[in-house]
N, C-alpha and C positions, 0 to 999 in steps of 0.2 A: 558561483556559490550554489551549493545544493543542500537542501534540507532532507535528511533521512529521518522519517518519522515512523515509529513502530508502536503498536498497540500495547505491548508489554515486553518485559525483559526476555521472555521466552522466545521472542521473535528475533533476537540478536543473531543466532546462528545463520539465519537466512539473510538478514539485512547487512551483516558484516561483509558479505561478499560484494555488495555494492560499494561499501566504503573502501575495500581493498582495490577495486577497479578505479575508483576516483583517485585514490592515492597514487596508483600506478601512472595515471595520466596527469598528475599534478593539479587536479581540480579540487578547490577548497570545498569543504562540506562541514556540516555539523549534524550530530545524531542525537535524537531525544526520544523520550517515551511519552505518549499521551493516548488515552483510550477514548474512542468516539462514544463508547457506551457509558463509561464511568466518569469521564471528565470532558464532556463536550465543550465546556467553556475554555478549557486549556487548549484544546485543539484549535478553536477559533482564534484565541490569542496568539498561538504559535504561528498560525497561517498569516495573520495580520503583521506580526513582527517579521516574518520571513519576507513579505513584500517590502516592508520598510528597510530591511537590511540589503535589499537588492538581490535576493535569491532569484535564480533563474529557473530552477526545476525543483519539484518536490517528489521524492521517492517515498511512498507510503505503503505499509503492509501490516496486517494483523492476522496471525493464524492462517486459516484456510479460507477466510472470507474477504470480501471487498468492501466492508462497511467503512473502514477508516479512509481508504482512498476515495470512496464515493463522497463522504462528508467533506474531505479536503477539497475535492474538485468542485463541490457546490459552493465553497467559500472563496474561491480564487479563480482568476483567469490564467494563472501560471500553469504550465504543463505539469500534470501529475502522472507519475508512473506507478502502477500497481504491482506489488510483489506479494506473494503469499506462499505459505508452505504447501508443498504438494500433499494432497490428501487422497485417501483411498475412496472417498465418496464420489469424486468427480467421475471416474470411469464407470462406476455403478449407475450414476445418474444418466450419463450418456447412453449406457446400455439400455436402461429403461425407456429412454426417449426413442431409441432405435426400435425397440420391440413394439412400442405403441404405434409408431409410424407404420411398421410392417403390418400390424393388425388392421390399421385404419385403411390402408390401400389394397388390401386383399379382396 
């Protein structure tokens, strides 16, 4: 059993890919929405219920950030897989880090 947890409905296009793969392999799953920012109590409740149901893995994602998977990982010892939408910010951040490193070591 796998819990697919997303921060909002807008994450469904990314998270549904996980559901499709699980269906392909016949792995039971359930998908729900809970925000680590707007409803942290719901996230905690869902994680506890997942453990009680015998869930083996949690796939969590919310936008381009890792807040939800981080919160979920802090609440359980179950494996947590982080998914997020690809963002344009990440390459720019990596580029800034590279430029800073280049300046530092020159």
